[in-house]
mmCIF file as gemmi writes it, N, C-alpha and C atoms, coordinates in Angstrom:
data_model
loop_
_atom_site.group_PDB
_atom_site.id
_atom_site.type_symbol
_atom_site.label_atom_id
_atom_site.label_alt_id
_atom_site.label_comp_id
_atom_site.label_asym_id
_atom_site.label_entity_id
_atom_site.label_seq_id
_atom_site.pdbx_PDB_ins_code
_atom_site.Cartn_x
_atom_site.Cartn_y
_atom_site.Cartn_z
_atom_site.occupancy
_atom_site.B_iso_or_equiv
_atom_site.pdbx_formal_charge
_atom_site.auth_seq_id
_atom_site.auth_asym_id
_atom_site.pdbx_PDB_model_num
ATOM 1 N N . MET Axp A 1 ? 0.824 -1.192 0 1 0 ? 1 A 1
ATOM 2 C CA . MET Axp A 1 ? 0 0 0 1 0 ? 1 A 1
ATOM 3 C C . MET Axp A 1 ? 0.875 1.265 0 1 0 ? 1 A 1
ATOM 4 N N . PHE Axp A 2 ? 1.974 1.215 0.753 1 0 ? 2 A 1
ATOM 5 C CA . PHE Axp A 2 ? 2.868 2.371 0.821 1 0 ? 2 A 1
ATOM 6 C C . PHE Axp A 2 ? 3.403 2.738 -0.55 1 0 ? 2 A 1
ATOM 7 N N . TRP Axp A 3 ? 3.887 1.725 -1.298 1 0 ? 3 A 1
ATOM 8 C CA . TRP Axp A 3 ? 4.507 2.002 -2.591 1 0 ? 3 A 1
ATOM 9 C C . TRP Axp A 3 ? 3.494 2.517 -3.596 1 0 ? 3 A 1
ATOM 10 N N . THR Axp A 4 ? 2.252 2.083 -3.5 1 0 ? 4 A 1
ATOM 11 C CA . THR Axp A 4 ? 1.201 2.598 -4.378 1 0 ? 4 A 1
ATOM 12 C C . THR Axp A 4 ? 0.962 4.078 -4.094 1 0 ? 4 A 1
ATOM 13 N N . PHE Axp A 5 ? 0.87 4.419 -2.813 1 0 ? 5 A 1
ATOM 14 C CA . PHE Axp A 5 ? 0.661 5.81 -2.423 1 0 ? 5 A 1
ATOM 15 C C . PHE Axp A 5 ? 1.861 6.67 -2.827 1 0 ? 5 A 1
ATOM 16 N N . ALA Axp A 6 ? 3.056 6.184 -2.589 1 0 ? 6 A 1
ATOM 17 C CA . ALA Axp A 6 ? 4.264 6.938 -2.949 1 0 ? 6 A 1
ATOM 18 C C . ALA Axp A 6 ? 4.356 7.135 -4.457 1 0 ? 6 A 1
ATOM 19 N N . ALA Axp A 7 ? 3.952 6.138 -5.224 1 0 ? 7 A 1
ATOM 20 C CA . ALA Axp A 7 ? 4.022 6.226 -6.68 1 0 ? 7 A 1
ATOM 21 C C . ALA Axp A 7 ? 3.124 7.335 -7.229 1 0 ? 7 A 1
ATOM 22 N N . LEU Axp A 8 ? 2.031 7.643 -6.534 1 0 ? 8 A 1
ATOM 23 C CA . LEU Axp A 8 ? 1.156 8.729 -6.976 1 0 ? 8 A 1
ATOM 24 C C . LEU Axp A 8 ? 1.878 10.068 -7.013 1 0 ? 8 A 1
ATOM 25 N N . PHE Axp A 9 ? 2.884 10.234 -6.174 1 0 ? 9 A 1
ATOM 26 C CA . PHE Axp A 9 ? 3.647 11.477 -6.137 1 0 ? 9 A 1
ATOM 27 C C . PHE Axp A 9 ? 4.955 11.369 -6.908 1 0 ? 9 A 1
ATOM 28 N N . VAL Axp A 10 ? 5.621 10.243 -6.778 1 0 ? 10 A 1
ATOM 29 C CA . VAL Axp A 10 ? 6.975 10.116 -7.309 1 0 ? 10 A 1
ATOM 30 C C . VAL Axp A 10 ? 6.995 9.882 -8.82 1 0 ? 10 A 1
ATOM 31 N N . LEU Axp A 11 ? 6.087 9.119 -9.357 1 0 ? 11 A 1
ATOM 32 C CA . LEU Axp A 11 ? 6.099 8.859 -10.795 1 0 ? 11 A 1
ATOM 33 C C . LEU Axp A 11 ? 5.908 10.126 -11.633 1 0 ? 11 A 1
ATOM 34 N N . PRO Axp A 12 ? 4.915 10.973 -11.33 1 0 ? 12 A 1
ATOM 35 C CA . PRO Axp A 12 ? 4.814 12.221 -12.104 1 0 ? 12 A 1
ATOM 36 C C . PRO Axp A 12 ? 6.039 13.124 -11.914 1 0 ? 12 A 1
ATOM 37 N N . LEU Axp A 13 ? 6.58 13.14 -10.701 1 0 ? 13 A 1
ATOM 38 C CA . LEU Axp A 13 ? 7.774 13.94 -10.445 1 0 ? 13 A 1
ATOM 39 C C . LEU Axp A 13 ? 8.964 13.407 -11.236 1 0 ? 13 A 1
ATOM 40 N N . GLY Axp A 14 ? 9.124 12.101 -11.276 1 0 ? 14 A 1
ATOM 41 C CA . GLY Axp A 14 ? 10.204 11.503 -12.056 1 0 ? 14 A 1
ATOM 42 C C . GLY Axp A 14 ? 10.04 11.751 -13.541 1 0 ? 14 A 1
ATOM 43 N N . PHE Axp A 15 ? 8.813 11.688 -14.029 1 0 ? 15 A 1
ATOM 44 C CA . PHE Axp A 15 ? 8.539 11.971 -15.437 1 0 ? 15 A 1
ATOM 45 C C . PHE Axp A 15 ? 8.901 13.414 -15.769 1 0 ? 15 A 1
ATOM 46 N N . TRP Axp A 16 ? 8.494 14.344 -14.905 1 0 ? 16 A 1
ATOM 47 C CA . TRP Axp A 16 ? 8.802 15.757 -15.127 1 0 ? 16 A 1
ATOM 48 C C . TRP Axp A 16 ? 10.312 15.991 -15.092 1 0 ? 16 A 1
ATOM 49 N N . ARG Axp A 17 ? 10.993 15.426 -14.083 1 0 ? 17 A 1
ATOM 50 C CA . ARG Axp A 17 ? 12.441 15.634 -13.96 1 0 ? 17 A 1
ATOM 51 C C . ARG Axp A 17 ? 13.18 15.05 -15.162 1 0 ? 17 A 1
ATOM 52 N N . SER Axp A 18 ? 12.73 13.901 -15.653 1 0 ? 18 A 1
ATOM 53 C CA . SER Axp A 18 ? 13.339 13.307 -16.848 1 0 ? 18 A 1
ATOM 54 C C . SER Axp A 18 ? 13.147 14.212 -18.06 1 0 ? 18 A 1
ATOM 55 N N . ALA Axp A 19 ? 11.952 14.796 -18.185 1 0 ? 19 A 1
ATOM 56 C CA . ALA Axp A 19 ? 11.693 15.708 -19.309 1 0 ? 19 A 1
ATOM 57 C C . ALA Axp A 19 ? 12.591 16.933 -19.229 1 0 ? 19 A 1
ATOM 58 N N . VAL Axp A 20 ? 12.814 17.457 -18.037 1 0 ? 20 A 1
ATOM 59 C CA . VAL Axp A 20 ? 13.698 18.617 -17.872 1 0 ? 20 A 1
ATOM 60 C C . VAL Axp A 20 ? 15.114 18.257 -18.298 1 0 ? 20 A 1
ATOM 61 N N . ILE Axp A 21 ? 15.604 17.106 -17.857 1 0 ? 21 A 1
ATOM 62 C CA . ILE Axp A 21 ? 16.972 16.693 -18.181 1 0 ? 21 A 1
ATOM 63 C C . ILE Axp A 21 ? 17.123 16.454 -19.676 1 0 ? 21 A 1
ATOM 64 N N . ILE Axp A 22 ? 16.187 15.723 -20.267 1 0 ? 22 A 1
ATOM 65 C CA . ILE Axp A 22 ? 16.261 15.435 -21.701 1 0 ? 22 A 1
ATOM 66 C C . ILE Axp A 22 ? 16.185 16.73 -22.508 1 0 ? 22 A 1
ATOM 67 N N . ASP Axp A 23 ? 15.295 17.63 -22.093 1 0 ? 23 A 1
ATOM 68 C CA . ASP Axp A 23 ? 15.144 18.903 -22.802 1 0 ? 23 A 1
ATOM 69 C C . ASP Axp A 23 ? 16.42 19.736 -22.714 1 0 ? 23 A 1
ATOM 70 N N . SER Axp A 24 ? 17.055 19.752 -21.558 1 0 ? 24 A 1
ATOM 71 C CA . SER Axp A 24 ? 18.26 20.582 -21.422 1 0 ? 24 A 1
ATOM 72 C C . SER Axp A 24 ? 19.478 19.948 -22.079 1 0 ? 24 A 1
ATOM 73 N N . VAL Axp A 25 ? 19.595 18.634 -22.045 1 0 ? 25 A 1
ATOM 74 C CA . VAL Axp A 25 ? 20.764 17.971 -22.625 1 0 ? 25 A 1
ATOM 75 C C . VAL Axp A 25 ? 20.729 18.015 -24.153 1 0 ? 25 A 1
ATOM 76 N N . PHE Axp A 26 ? 19.584 17.746 -24.722 1 0 ? 26 A 1
ATOM 77 C CA . PHE Axp A 26 ? 19.478 17.651 -26.173 1 0 ? 26 A 1
ATOM 78 C C . PHE Axp A 26 ? 18.944 18.916 -26.84 1 0 ? 26 A 1
ATOM 79 N N . ALA Axp A 27 ? 18.748 19.983 -26.063 1 0 ? 27 A 1
ATOM 80 C CA . ALA Axp A 27 ? 18.268 21.273 -26.58 1 0 ? 27 A 1
ATOM 81 C C . ALA Axp A 27 ? 17.017 21.11 -27.448 1 0 ? 27 A 1
ATOM 82 N N . LEU Axp A 28 ? 16.051 20.385 -26.925 1 0 ? 28 A 1
ATOM 83 C CA . LEU Axp A 28 ? 14.793 20.181 -27.645 1 0 ? 28 A 1
ATOM 84 C C . LEU Axp A 28 ? 13.897 21.417 -27.515 1 0 ? 28 A 1
ATOM 85 N N . PRO Axp A 29 ? 12.922 21.569 -28.369 1 0 ? 29 A 1
ATOM 86 C CA . PRO Axp A 29 ? 12.043 22.744 -28.306 1 0 ? 29 A 1
ATOM 87 C C . PRO Axp A 29 ? 10.882 22.571 -27.32 1 0 ? 29 A 1
ATOM 88 N N . TRP Axp A 30 ? 11.008 21.693 -26.351 1 0 ? 30 A 1
ATOM 89 C CA . TRP Axp A 30 ? 9.897 21.426 -25.427 1 0 ? 30 A 1
ATOM 90 C C . TRP Axp A 30 ? 9.64 22.578 -24.47 1 0 ? 30 A 1
ATOM 91 N N . ASN Axp A 31 ? 10.678 23.25 -24.017 1 0 ? 31 A 1
ATOM 92 C CA . ASN Axp A 31 ? 10.564 24.328 -23.022 1 0 ? 31 A 1
ATOM 93 C C . ASN Axp A 31 ? 9.833 23.865 -21.769 1 0 ? 31 A 1
ATOM 94 N N . VAL Axp A 32 ? 10.333 22.809 -21.174 1 0 ? 32 A 1
ATOM 95 C CA . VAL Axp A 32 ? 9.748 22.273 -19.942 1 0 ? 32 A 1
ATOM 96 C C . VAL Axp A 32 ? 9.972 23.289 -18.829 1 0 ? 32 A 1
ATOM 97 N N . ALA Axp A 33 ? 8.906 23.674 -18.167 1 0 ? 33 A 1
ATOM 98 C CA . ALA Axp A 33 ? 8.99 24.694 -17.125 1 0 ? 33 A 1
ATOM 99 C C . ALA Axp A 33 ? 9.568 24.122 -15.835 1 0 ? 33 A 1
ATOM 100 N N . ASN Axp A 34 ? 10.283 24.958 -15.114 1 0 ? 34 A 1
ATOM 101 C CA . ASN Axp A 34 ? 10.798 24.595 -13.805 1 0 ? 34 A 1
ATOM 102 C C . ASN Axp A 34 ? 9.668 24.735 -12.785 1 0 ? 34 A 1
ATOM 103 N N . LEU Axp A 35 ? 9.825 24.115 -11.619 1 0 ? 35 A 1
ATOM 104 C CA . LEU Axp A 35 ? 8.834 24.3 -10.569 1 0 ? 35 A 1
ATOM 105 C C . LEU Axp A 35 ? 8.859 25.764 -10.136 1 0 ? 35 A 1
ATOM 106 N N . PRO Axp A 36 ? 7.699 26.329 -9.783 1 0 ? 36 A 1
ATOM 107 C CA . PRO Axp A 36 ? 7.605 27.775 -9.604 1 0 ? 36 A 1
ATOM 108 C C . PRO Axp A 36 ? 8.327 28.358 -8.385 1 0 ? 36 A 1
ATOM 109 N N . THR Axp A 37 ? 8.513 27.588 -7.317 1 0 ? 37 A 1
ATOM 110 C CA . THR Axp A 37 ? 9.123 28.169 -6.126 1 0 ? 37 A 1
ATOM 111 C C . THR Axp A 37 ? 10.29 27.31 -5.646 1 0 ? 37 A 1
ATOM 112 N N . PRO Axp A 38 ? 11.238 27.918 -4.94 1 0 ? 38 A 1
ATOM 113 C CA . PRO Axp A 38 ? 12.353 27.13 -4.387 1 0 ? 38 A 1
ATOM 114 C C . PRO Axp A 38 ? 11.881 26.07 -3.401 1 0 ? 38 A 1
ATOM 115 N N . GLU Axp A 39 ? 10.815 26.357 -2.667 1 0 ? 39 A 1
ATOM 116 C CA . GLU Axp A 39 ? 10.29 25.38 -1.71 1 0 ? 39 A 1
ATOM 117 C C . GLU Axp A 39 ? 9.788 24.131 -2.423 1 0 ? 39 A 1
ATOM 118 N N . MET Axp A 40 ? 9.1 24.329 -3.55 1 0 ? 40 A 1
ATOM 119 C CA . MET Axp A 40 ? 8.597 23.175 -4.309 1 0 ? 40 A 1
ATOM 120 C C . MET Axp A 40 ? 9.752 22.369 -4.887 1 0 ? 40 A 1
ATOM 121 N N . ARG Axp A 41 ? 10.798 23.043 -5.349 1 0 ? 41 A 1
ATOM 122 C CA . ARG Axp A 41 ? 11.969 22.335 -5.862 1 0 ? 41 A 1
ATOM 123 C C . ARG Axp A 41 ? 12.646 21.546 -4.751 1 0 ? 41 A 1
ATOM 124 N N . GLN Axp A 42 ? 12.728 22.124 -3.55 1 0 ? 42 A 1
ATOM 125 C CA . GLN Axp A 42 ? 13.343 21.427 -2.414 1 0 ? 42 A 1
ATOM 126 C C . GLN Axp A 42 ? 12.527 20.193 -2.032 1 0 ? 42 A 1
ATOM 127 N N . ARG Axp A 43 ? 11.233 20.33 -1.964 1 0 ? 43 A 1
ATOM 128 C CA . ARG Axp A 43 ? 10.382 19.19 -1.6 1 0 ? 43 A 1
ATOM 129 C C . ARG Axp A 43 ? 10.429 18.1 -2.656 1 0 ? 43 A 1
ATOM 130 N N . ALA Axp A 44 ? 10.505 18.49 -3.91 1 0 ? 44 A 1
ATOM 131 C CA . ALA Axp A 44 ? 10.615 17.497 -4.989 1 0 ? 44 A 1
ATOM 132 C C . ALA Axp A 44 ? 11.913 16.713 -4.839 1 0 ? 44 A 1
ATOM 133 N N . GLY Axp A 45 ? 13.006 17.389 -4.557 1 0 ? 45 A 1
ATOM 134 C CA . GLY Axp A 45 ? 14.277 16.704 -4.328 1 0 ? 45 A 1
ATOM 135 C C . GLY Axp A 45 ? 14.228 15.807 -3.102 1 0 ? 45 A 1
ATOM 136 N N . ASP Axp A 46 ? 13.548 16.265 -2.065 1 0 ? 46 A 1
ATOM 137 C CA . ASP Axp A 46 ? 13.411 15.454 -0.85 1 0 ? 46 A 1
ATOM 138 C C . ASP Axp A 46 ? 12.622 14.175 -1.119 1 0 ? 46 A 1
ATOM 139 N N . MET Axp A 47 ? 11.575 14.274 -1.944 1 0 ? 47 A 1
ATOM 140 C CA . MET Axp A 47 ? 10.79 13.078 -2.269 1 0 ? 47 A 1
ATOM 141 C C . MET Axp A 47 ? 11.645 12.023 -2.953 1 0 ? 47 A 1
ATOM 142 N N . ILE Axp A 48 ? 12.432 12.436 -3.915 1 0 ? 48 A 1
ATOM 143 C CA . ILE Axp A 48 ? 13.307 11.5 -4.617 1 0 ? 48 A 1
ATOM 144 C C . ILE Axp A 48 ? 14.317 10.9 -3.641 1 0 ? 48 A 1
ATOM 145 N N . LYS Axp A 49 ? 14.906 11.739 -2.798 1 0 ? 49 A 1
ATOM 146 C CA . LYS Axp A 49 ? 15.9 11.277 -1.819 1 0 ? 49 A 1
ATOM 147 C C . LYS Axp A 49 ? 15.294 10.251 -0.864 1 0 ? 49 A 1
ATOM 148 N N . TRP Axp A 50 ? 14.101 10.517 -0.339 1 0 ? 50 A 1
ATOM 149 C CA . TRP Axp A 50 ? 13.494 9.611 0.632 1 0 ? 50 A 1
ATOM 150 C C . TRP Axp A 50 ? 13.067 8.292 0.013 1 0 ? 50 A 1
ATOM 151 N N . ILE Axp A 51 ? 12.738 8.272 -1.262 1 0 ? 51 A 1
ATOM 152 C CA . ILE Axp A 51 ? 12.432 6.999 -1.92 1 0 ? 51 A 1
ATOM 153 C C . ILE Axp A 51 ? 13.653 6.095 -1.889 1 0 ? 51 A 1
ATOM 154 N N . PHE Axp A 52 ? 14.838 6.66 -2.137 1 0 ? 52 A 1
ATOM 155 C CA . PHE Axp A 52 ? 16.054 5.861 -2.078 1 0 ? 52 A 1
ATOM 156 C C . PHE Axp A 52 ? 16.359 5.42 -0.65 1 0 ? 52 A 1
ATOM 157 N N . TYR Axp A 53 ? 16.115 6.292 0.336 1 0 ? 53 A 1
ATOM 158 C CA . TYR Axp A 53 ? 16.336 5.913 1.73 1 0 ? 53 A 1
ATOM 159 C C . TYR Axp A 53 ? 15.412 4.771 2.14 1 0 ? 53 A 1
ATOM 160 N N . VAL Axp A 54 ? 14.135 4.902 1.817 1 0 ? 54 A 1
ATOM 161 C CA . VAL Axp A 54 ? 13.164 3.878 2.204 1 0 ? 54 A 1
ATOM 162 C C . VAL Axp A 54 ? 13.454 2.569 1.471 1 0 ? 54 A 1
ATOM 163 N N . GLY Axp A 55 ? 13.734 2.655 0.188 1 0 ? 55 A 1
ATOM 164 C CA . GLY Axp A 55 ? 14.052 1.446 -0.576 1 0 ? 55 A 1
ATOM 165 C C . GLY Axp A 55 ? 15.298 0.754 -0.048 1 0 ? 55 A 1
ATOM 166 N N . GLY Axp A 56 ? 16.316 1.546 0.303 1 0 ? 56 A 1
ATOM 167 C CA . GLY Axp A 56 ? 17.538 0.961 0.871 1 0 ? 56 A 1
ATOM 168 C C . GLY Axp A 56 ? 17.277 0.356 2.239 1 0 ? 56 A 1
ATOM 169 N N . GLY Axp A 57 ? 16.431 1.004 3.04 1 0 ? 57 A 1
ATOM 170 C CA . GLY Axp A 57 ? 16.078 0.459 4.351 1 0 ? 57 A 1
ATOM 171 C C . GLY Axp A 57 ? 15.314 -0.848 4.241 1 0 ? 57 A 1
ATOM 172 N N . VAL Axp A 58 ? 14.388 -0.924 3.324 1 0 ? 58 A 1
ATOM 173 C CA . VAL Axp A 58 ? 13.632 -2.153 3.105 1 0 ? 58 A 1
ATOM 174 C C . VAL Axp A 58 ? 14.544 -3.261 2.639 1 0 ? 58 A 1
ATOM 175 N N . ALA Axp A 59 ? 15.452 -2.958 1.725 1 0 ? 59 A 1
ATOM 176 C CA . ALA Axp A 59 ? 16.397 -3.976 1.244 1 0 ? 59 A 1
ATOM 177 C C . ALA Axp A 59 ? 17.291 -4.447 2.383 1 0 ? 59 A 1
ATOM 178 N N . GLY Axp A 60 ? 17.734 -3.523 3.231 1 0 ? 60 A 1
ATOM 179 C CA . GLY Axp A 60 ? 18.569 -3.905 4.365 1 0 ? 60 A 1
ATOM 180 C C . GLY Axp A 60 ? 17.835 -4.792 5.363 1 0 ? 60 A 1
ATOM 181 N N . VAL Axp A 61 ? 16.601 -4.465 5.659 1 0 ? 61 A 1
ATOM 182 C CA . VAL Axp A 61 ? 15.799 -5.273 6.589 1 0 ? 61 A 1
ATOM 183 C C . VAL Axp A 61 ? 15.569 -6.658 6.01 1 0 ? 61 A 1
ATOM 184 N N . LYS Axp A 62 ? 15.238 -6.731 4.731 1 0 ? 62 A 1
ATOM 185 C CA . LYS Axp A 62 ? 15.034 -8.036 4.096 1 0 ? 62 A 1
ATOM 186 C C . LYS Axp A 62 ? 16.309 -8.863 4.116 1 0 ? 62 A 1
ATOM 187 N N . ALA Axp A 63 ? 17.453 -8.234 3.91 1 0 ? 63 A 1
ATOM 188 C CA . ALA Axp A 63 ? 18.725 -8.974 3.914 1 0 ? 63 A 1
ATOM 189 C C . ALA Axp A 63 ? 19.037 -9.515 5.31 1 0 ? 63 A 1
ATOM 190 N N . VAL Axp A 64 ? 18.709 -8.739 6.355 1 0 ? 64 A 1
ATOM 191 C CA . VAL Axp A 64 ? 18.962 -9.181 7.717 1 0 ? 64 A 1
ATOM 192 C C . VAL Axp A 64 ? 18.001 -10.299 8.116 1 0 ? 64 A 1
ATOM 193 N N . LEU Axp A 65 ? 16.78 -10.227 7.684 1 0 ? 65 A 1
ATOM 194 C CA . LEU Axp A 65 ? 15.773 -11.216 8.084 1 0 ? 65 A 1
ATOM 195 C C . LEU Axp A 65 ? 15.872 -12.528 7.328 1 0 ? 65 A 1
ATOM 196 N N . ARG Axp A 66 ? 16.658 -12.587 6.29 1 0 ? 66 A 1
ATOM 197 C CA . ARG Axp A 66 ? 16.797 -13.852 5.54 1 0 ? 66 A 1
ATOM 198 C C . ARG Axp A 66 ? 17.775 -14.761 6.158 1 0 ? 66 A 1
């Protein structure tokens, strides 16, 4: 249930971030907009960071319990 709920936020954010990177690297005419405020950019980065923390924690717990 957790991963389903997290995916509702992280998947669109990952899609947007990928579009920004692809647009800037390949100079495409997409003009993908940045997030409007520094706070939103910080929270978006935090979401990505915490997904890796939680995923690493789950993997660590599973490795210990086996």
